[in-house]
C-alpha positions as CSV (number, residue, x, y, z in Angstrom):
1,M,-56.6,-135.2,110.2
2,L,-59.7,-135.4,112.2
3,E,-61.3,-138.8,112.8
4,T,-65.0,-139.3,112.2
5,R,-67.1,-141.3,114.6
6,H,-67.5,-144.9,113.6
7,R,-70.9,-146.1,112.8
8,W,-71.4,-149.5,114.4
9,T,-73.1,-152.3,112.3
10,P,-75.4,-154.8,113.9
11,K,-72.8,-157.5,113.0
12,E,-70.0,-155.5,114.9
13,A,-72.2,-155.0,117.9
14,A,-73.2,-158.5,118.1
15,Y,-69.5,-159.7,117.8
16,L,-68.5,-157.2,120.6
17,A,-71.4,-158.4,122.9
18,A,-70.4,-162.1,122.3
19,S,-66.6,-161.4,122.8
20,Y,-66.6,-159.2,125.8
21,D,-67.4,-160.9,129.1
22,G,-65.7,-158.3,131.3
23,T,-62.9,-160.6,132.2
24,G,-60.4,-162.6,130.0
25,V,-60.9,-161.0,126.5
26,S,-58.7,-157.7,126.1
27,Y,-59.9,-154.6,124.5
28,R,-56.9,-154.7,122.3
29,A,-57.8,-158.2,120.8
30,I,-61.4,-157.1,120.1
31,A,-60.1,-153.9,118.6
32,G,-57.7,-155.8,116.4
33,A,-60.4,-158.2,115.2
34,L,-62.8,-155.4,114.3
35,G,-60.1,-153.0,113.0
36,L,-61.1,-150.4,115.4
37,R,-59.5,-148.2,118.0
38,I,-59.4,-149.3,121.7
39,Q,-61.2,-146.2,122.7
40,C,-63.9,-147.0,120.1
41,I,-64.3,-150.4,121.9
42,K,-64.3,-149.0,125.4
43,G,-67.1,-146.4,124.3
44,K,-69.3,-149.0,122.7
45,I,-69.0,-151.4,125.7
46,Q,-70.3,-148.5,127.9
47,G,-73.0,-147.5,125.4
48,L,-74.3,-151.3,125.3
49,K,-74.1,-151.4,129.1
50,L,-72.0,-154.5,129.0
51,A,-69.5,-153.3,131.6
52,K,-70.5,-154.3,135.1
53,V,-70.0,-151.5,137.5
54,H,-69.1,-152.7,141.1
55,R,-70.0,-150.1,143.4
56,R,-69.6,-150.6,147.2
57,K,-72.4,-149.3,149.2
58,W,-71.4,-146.9,152.1
59,T,-71.7,-148.5,155.5
60,Q,-73.0,-146.3,158.5
61,Q,-69.5,-146.8,160.0
62,E,-67.8,-145.3,156.9
63,L,-70.3,-142.4,156.9
64,N,-69.6,-141.7,160.6
65,I,-65.9,-141.6,160.0
66,L,-66.5,-139.4,157.0
67,S,-68.7,-136.9,158.7
68,N,-66.4,-136.7,161.9
69,N,-63.2,-136.2,159.8
70,I,-64.1,-134.2,156.7
71,G,-62.1,-131.0,156.9
72,V,-60.3,-132.0,159.8
73,V,-58.3,-134.9,158.3
74,S,-56.7,-134.5,154.8
75,D,-58.5,-135.9,151.9
76,K,-55.6,-138.2,151.1
77,E,-55.7,-139.6,154.6
78,L,-59.6,-140.2,154.5
79,C,-59.2,-141.8,151.1
80,K,-56.6,-144.3,152.5
81,R,-58.5,-144.7,155.5
82,L,-61.8,-145.6,153.8
83,N,-60.3,-147.2,150.6
84,R,-62.5,-144.7,148.5
85,S,-61.4,-142.0,145.9
86,T,-61.6,-138.3,146.8
87,N,-64.5,-138.0,144.4
88,A,-66.4,-140.7,146.2
89,L,-65.8,-138.8,149.4
90,K,-67.2,-135.6,147.9
91,I,-70.2,-137.3,146.4
92,A,-71.0,-139.2,149.6
93,A,-70.7,-136.1,151.7
94,Y,-73.1,-134.2,149.5
95,R,-75.6,-137.0,148.9
96,K,-75.5,-138.9,152.1
97,L,-74.5,-136.3,154.6
98,N,-77.0,-133.6,153.6
99,G,-74.5,-131.4,151.5
100,M,-71.5,-131.5,154.1
101,N,-68.3,-130.2,152.9
102,K,-64.8,-129.5,154.2
103,R,-65.9,-126.5,155.9
104,S,-68.6,-128.1,157.8
105,N,-66.4,-129.2,160.6
106,I,-64.5,-125.8,160.9
107,Y,-65.6,-123.2,163.5
108,T,-64.6,-119.7,163.3
109,A,-63.0,-117.9,166.3
110,R,-66.1,-116.0,166.7
111,A,-68.2,-119.0,166.8
112,V,-66.0,-120.7,169.4
113,A,-65.9,-117.5,171.6
114,A,-69.7,-117.3,171.5
115,E,-69.9,-121.0,172.6
116,L,-67.4,-120.4,175.4
117,G,-69.2,-117.3,176.5
118,I,-66.0,-115.2,176.0
119,G,-67.2,-112.6,173.7
């Protein structure tokens, strides 16, 4: 049986806002008190913008490491080195390094030969 979307009452939303502080209180406790699923609680927290998103800004040193190693070092190694997710690497390369991707640091044999004046 398909579940229908829950229509939040102002009283439920107020209870959620008062109960959720981003630390101590669990989703399960709030869901139990309101008689709702945990996913419903998480969705409403995002909808009300109660969750505090902590995003670290990229430092110039991190961007230099990324630009020098993207496509040369594995994504797994870069993620470990920079303590970032693979998705964060892709987004930073695209947004902060002018669309750089894995192929940006790769040279073809023809390009290398041309640079060396061989062919």
